[in-house]
Every structure is written in structure tokens, then in C-alpha cells.
C-alpha positions, 0 to 999 in steps of 0.5 A: 508445448505451451508453458504457463508463467504464473504471477510470482511473489516478488517480495514482501509476501505479495498476495496480488498485483494489478496489471498496469501495462502489458509490454507484449501482445498476444502473437508477439515473440519474446526473449527470455528475461524480456520485460513483458508486463508492469504490475502494481503492488501495494507500493511499487510498479514492477516490470516482470520478465519472461522466464521463457523465449517463445510466442505469447499465446495468451495474456492472463488478464487485461490492464487494470485486472488484479491477479493473485500470486500463483495465477497465470500471468501469460502463456507462452508457446514454442517459437513458431507456434501460432496463438490459440484460444485459451481452451486450446492450450489450457492444461487439464486440471486433475481433480482430488479423489472424491472431488466433484467436478461440477456443482449442483447445476451440472455445469463445471464449477470454477475453483472456490477461493482459498479459505480465508481470502478476503480479496474482492478482486480474486479471480476464483469465482463460485457459480450459484445454483440457478432458481430453475432449469429455465434460469438465465446463465449464472451471474459471475460475482464474488460472495462479498459482491453478492452480499452488497447486492443482496443488502442493497436490493440490486438484482445481479441479473440486471447488472453488466459486469465490467470485471474479467470474463464479465464478472460483476465487481463492487464498483458495478453494484455501487454504480447500480445502487447510484442509479436506483437510489438504493443502499445496503439495508442494516440488518439486526445482529440476531437476524440473517440478511433478507433478500428483497427486490429493488424498491421493496422494504426489507421485513424480517421474521414478522417485524416491520419497519416503524415510522420512527425507524423510517424518519431515522433512515430518511434523516441520514441520507446517503452522502452526495458528491463524487465517489471514486475508489482509492488507489491501491497505494492509498488503501495500503497507506490507510491500512498501515496508518490505521494499524500503527495508530491503533496499536502503538501508543504514541508520544511526540516530543518537540523542540527547535534547533539553531540551524546556522552551522548546519546550513552553512555546512550544507552550502559548503559541501554543495559549493565544493561538489557542484550540487545541492546536498539534500538536508536528509543526508545531513540529518541522517548523519546527525541521528546515527550517533544518537541511535548508537547511544540510545539503540532502543530507537532502532528496534521493533517489538516481536511479541513479548520481545524487544528486537534491537537491530544491529543494522541501521536501515534508515527510511526517508518519507517521499511525497509522490503524486500517488501518496506518501511512500518510505524508501529505505537507505540500507546500511546508512551508517556505512555511507559518507554524507555524499553517498547518503546524498546520492541515495536520497536523490536516487530513491526520491526520484524512484519513488515518484516514478514508481520504479523502485523494487519492493525491498527498497520500500520496506524494512526500515529500522528508523524513519525521517520525514522532511516536512520542511520540504513542503513548507512544514514546521512542527508535526506529529508523525505517525510511527511506521508499523514494525518500528518504534520511532520517526523523526520529522524535520520542518523548514528553517525560518529566520527567527529571534533567538537569545545567544549568549545573552544577546538577541540574534536572528537565526534560521531555526529548524523545527524537530518532532520525534514521535516514538512508541511509549511501550519501548521509550520513556519520555525521559529517554525521548528527551535525551535522544532529542537533546543529542540530535539537536547538539549534533545538528547545531554543530555538524563537526560532531558527526562529520568528524566520525 
């Protein structure tokens, strides 16, 4: 008996994932718990194992397709069962009482998307009503894609769909727009969009387009250049950054610290243990006592409440080829410098390889960004949504400083702390910075603890 394995929620409220690479093929035998597919979530690439042993009868999508949680990922039959077409083993769907199994065309309609679903990549498709009995087969496209085509004057009947089952995607419509030189028409707020054929001018409710309007339209040509869709990770980064910047009133405090002792200790530890200690490990150790002194830096806002966290889950920003990611060191306050060093290396490598689990990429209570690793100095880091503070550390450079009334040359490390001004006042921000600086300038203060 064929068994359907549906895409599970693998953490952090997953709603959909993109199929990156199939590790099995139709007709292949798999064992229980064998990895069968790699999928990309908003932040990670994750291997999903099969819950069953048996023969792969069908795959739920091609590489590059996006499927939603709850949709069929793979169908697996009993050992020895031959591969069959999807229609041979697809379970019958029971209709709810009063539900019509077909649309007005008499053709069995595919299920509508869940109400509120905005994902363009959803597999559920609505079937439009043909204009006549002799009309060609219904075009597969989501409502948002149909609207784009309608507003831009693209006839969907002339577009070849590259999505699953021949579905027409936004990219297909944009490609057709690029070929015809069309773009979405701007509709008045009080008038519904008017469908028009390619090359025609949209006219609404008896109102034509004036010469002045045409001049404005021609003075703002469509931007030229290479156009490519943002990756799933980049879209996630963009959404998170926009949300943080829009909702959190940022304040950034800057200062410089004499890193002479910090770098001496780092070098001594590296010589003793035979490997380079990541600067993040020492910075985390220096920050933890400041968090104990000013716990509001390790909090989050929940409605009208401030939740001060007892856990110390420190996020570290990682520069990857795909974009910036934040990996999380759980219970950082319970780890030694060497243990923190090991976690920084492991999480950094995992983030760059996209091999970290989703729960290793979310849930930090405070974040540290080492922009010095890419040559940065002072910065204005954006507070990750769901937290109230982030500190960036710049590259230490030799600079002249005044030390006990004498001029000296020392490695000076830039520090920047951004925080949510709804939670943290400027005076508290300065006190937090002063304590961190004191610890960094004399590591014995935090290493002895």
C-alpha cells in the first residue's frame, strides 16, 4: 500500500521549503531514516530522512520547486512494489458535505490555496472559467500571477509555464513582459484594473490617458540591466531587516578600546592549545558580565511586557556566500573560552556550508557581529528582530593613544552597540559599553570568573 510522506514542519514555524537536491530517484529502494532530499528553508539547507522503508514510487516535485508544509514530498510503496504513475496510487479525496467536486467548467478543480496564503509558489492552483466551450485548456497560474499578467497586458495563453505541471510563474510573466516591453499599468485607486491586450492602452470608465500622462510615463522608463530573483535567504534577510528597521527605534553608541591585553591573551591561549582562538569567544566572555549587570540588554518585547531572559543564547553573525546569517551559541554563560571557541568555529563552518539545523539559526538573546573579520571599523548594526541589542567589533589597528600622560602606540579596537531605545536609555547604554570596555582592556576580569 503506497504511503505518502508529507513535508513536515522542521522548526521555527516553517510554512514552505524549496527542493534543493533529491538524494533518491523513483524506483529506488530506501531504508527508514535514510536521507532522501535536501530542502532549503528561509535560513538553512536541511536533509530530510524517510520515515518508511520501501520503494520510491513518486517524488513530490522537481529540484527548484517550492512545496508547502503538509504537501506530499514523496510516495513510498512496499518493498518489491513497482513504480507507478501518480494517478495509480494517489488516494481518493473525500469531499466535504455540500462541496462541489468541479468548477463551472465541469472540469475537476484543483483545491484553492488556504485563505490568507500569499506565497506565489504554493502548489494549489485555481482553474479559471474558459470564455467558450471551444477555448483551449485552462491556464495554470496563481491569482497574483494572473493579476501581474493582466496589469502588464500579457496574454497568459501565449506564455509557456516553467513551474510544476506547466504552471506559469511570476518569472515567466516577467520574461514575457521583457520580450514585449510591457509593464504593469498603474490603476486609479477607485477603479478596478482593466484587462487589455498587448499593445493596447488601458482606458478606464470612459477616461483616456492625456498627453501629459503619457509624457510622465515615458520619462520614467523601466530600469535596464540584469534582472534576477533574490534567493530565498536574501528575501528572508530583506524582510527581517525591514521589519527591524521599521519597528525598532535604534540608537548606536560608539567607542574604542585598547586591545593590547586582549590580543596578548588571545595569542597566549592559541600558543598553549595549538590553534587560533576566535576573537568572538573572548568578546562573548567580556560581554556576559555586562549582561548580568544590565539584564535588559538580554531581553525582548512582548506586547506591553518586557521579557528578561534567564538564558544566555548569544548569536554570532556569519558572513556566508549566500548572505549574512546569525548562528546561536546556546547557554554561552556555561561554556569556557575554549568551548566557546569550538562553537564559534563549528557554527561558522556550518553556516557557510548551509548545514546547520534551523534551531541553530534562531532564538538568540543578544548578538555579536565581528565586522573586523572583513576589515570593518565602526558600524551601525541593525538590532535583530525579537531582541533589543547587538554589538559589533571592528578590526584592531595600531593608533597613537595617550597612556598615563605619555603618547603610545597601541592596537585600538572599534566598538559599536545598537539598542532598542524603547527599552534602553542612552545613559544605560553608555554604562553597558563602559563595562564591556573595561573587561576587554583587562581580560583577567572576566577570565577569572
